[in-house]
C-alpha positions as CSV (number, residue, x, y, z in Angstrom):
1,M,-0.5,-2.1,-18.1
2,K,-0.1,-0.5,-14.6
3,R,2.3,-2.6,-12.1
4,I,1.0,-3.0,-8.6
5,L,3.0,-4.3,-5.5
6,V,1.0,-5.7,-2.9
7,V,2.8,-6.2,0.8
8,D,1.1,-7.9,3.3
9,D,1.8,-10.8,5.7
10,D,-1.8,-12.0,5.6
11,P,-1.8,-14.3,2.5
12,L,-5.8,-14.4,2.4
13,I,-5.4,-10.4,2.0
14,C,-2.9,-11.0,-0.7
15,S,-4.9,-13.4,-2.7
16,A,-7.9,-11.3,-2.6
17,I,-6.2,-8.1,-3.6
18,H,-4.2,-10.2,-6.3
19,A,-7.5,-11.6,-7.9
20,W,-9.4,-8.2,-7.9
21,L,-6.7,-6.3,-9.4
22,E,-5.7,-8.8,-12.6
23,E,-9.5,-9.0,-13.0
24,R,-9.2,-5.0,-14.0
25,G,-6.1,-5.7,-15.9
26,F,-3.4,-4.7,-13.7
27,T,0.1,-6.7,-13.3
28,V,0.4,-7.6,-9.5
29,V,3.5,-8.7,-7.7
30,V,2.7,-9.9,-4.2
31,A,5.2,-10.1,-1.4
32,D,4.3,-11.8,2.0
33,G,6.5,-9.5,3.8
34,G,8.3,-6.2,4.3
35,E,11.7,-7.8,3.1
36,T,10.2,-9.6,0.5
37,G,8.5,-6.4,-0.9
38,L,11.8,-4.5,-0.6
39,R,13.8,-7.2,-2.8
40,A,10.8,-6.8,-5.3
41,L,11.1,-3.1,-5.0
42,D,14.8,-3.0,-5.9
43,G,14.2,-5.6,-8.7
44,S,11.3,-3.8,-10.6
45,T,9.5,-0.6,-11.0
46,F,5.9,-0.3,-9.9
47,D,3.2,2.0,-10.5
48,L,1.6,1.7,-7.0
49,M,2.3,-0.1,-3.9
50,I,0.2,-1.3,-1.3
51,V,1.4,-1.7,2.1
52,D,0.2,-3.4,5.3
53,I,1.3,-1.1,8.2
54,F,2.2,-3.6,10.7
55,M,4.0,-6.5,9.6
56,P,6.6,-9.1,11.2
57,H,10.3,-8.0,11.2
58,M,9.2,-4.2,10.8
59,H,8.6,-2.3,13.9
60,G,5.5,0.0,13.8
61,F,5.3,2.2,10.8
62,E,8.6,1.2,9.4
63,S,7.2,-0.4,6.4
64,V,5.4,2.7,5.3
65,R,8.7,4.8,6.1
66,V,11.0,2.4,4.3
67,F,9.0,2.0,1.2
68,H,8.4,5.5,0.8
69,Q,12.0,6.2,1.1
70,R,13.0,3.5,-1.5
71,A,10.4,4.4,-4.0
72,P,9.3,8.2,-3.4
73,T,7.5,9.0,-6.4
74,V,5.5,5.8,-6.3
75,P,2.0,6.2,-4.8
76,L,1.5,4.1,-1.7
77,I,-1.8,3.1,0.1
78,A,-1.1,1.8,3.5
79,I,-3.8,-0.6,4.8
80,S,-4.3,-1.7,8.2
81,G,-6.8,-3.9,10.3
82,Y,-5.2,-3.2,13.5
83,V,-7.4,-2.9,16.6
84,F,-6.3,-2.7,20.4
85,A,-7.8,-5.6,22.2
86,E,-8.0,-3.1,25.3
87,Q,-10.8,-0.7,24.3
88,R,-11.0,1.5,27.4
89,T,-8.9,4.2,25.7
90,P,-9.4,5.5,22.2
91,A,-6.8,3.7,19.9
92,P,-4.4,6.0,17.9
93,D,-5.4,6.9,14.4
94,F,-2.6,4.8,12.8
95,L,-4.0,5.5,9.1
96,S,-3.7,9.1,9.6
97,M,0.1,8.7,11.1
98,A,1.3,6.5,7.9
99,L,0.0,9.8,5.9
100,E,2.5,11.7,7.7
101,L,5.1,9.2,7.0
102,G,4.4,9.3,3.1
103,A,1.5,7.2,2.3
104,T,-0.6,8.9,-0.4
105,R,-3.7,7.4,0.9
106,C,-5.0,4.8,3.7
107,L,-7.6,2.2,3.9
108,R,-8.8,0.1,7.0
109,K,-9.3,-3.5,6.7
110,P,-11.6,-4.9,5.8
111,F,-12.4,-3.0,2.6
112,T,-14.2,-3.6,-0.7
113,P,-12.9,-4.2,-4.0
114,R,-14.9,-1.1,-5.1
115,T,-13.1,1.0,-2.5
116,L,-9.6,-0.5,-3.3
117,L,-10.2,0.3,-6.9
118,S,-11.2,3.9,-6.4
119,V,-8.5,4.5,-4.1
120,I,-6.0,3.1,-6.8
121,D,-7.7,4.9,-9.5
122,M,-7.4,8.6,-7.7
123,C,-3.6,7.6,-6.6
124,L,-2.6,6.7,-10.3
125,Q,-4.2,10.0,-11.7
126,E,-2.8,12.1,-9.2
127,S,0.5,10.5,-10.1
128,D,0.1,10.6,-14.0
129,A,-1.1,14.5,-13.6
130,F,2.0,15.0,-11.4
131,R,4.4,13.3,-14.0
132,L,2.7,15.2,-16.9
133,K,3.4,18.6,-14.9
134,I,7.2,17.9,-14.3
135,V,7.7,16.5,-18.2
136,G,5.6,19.4,-19.7
């Protein structure tokens, strides 16, 4: 059974992802912020992480960078629903920036359960294939 760490400060997002993934047979650990997520990461191993880009007590992309540094071989899906209130100028592409900092894939909130599961499957397949190359 694959273990997934979900780190997001929005309790509705966490509970939705938790329900979707447990229904599909994953073991899910939810952390309500960066500090809680890092403690969970230090205390256990995970097959995949889903991490919100912007959370309290972490500045900018710190969450993606820190989680990737702590577990560089664990696929990380960065999620964000952040939009600028000021729409006169184009918003920066936060999700592309997250990829440069170590995210394996990115999803813009809101996303459907089907989209999330598809991205998780891709990440896990790539990770398993990479591990087989190292071992074999």
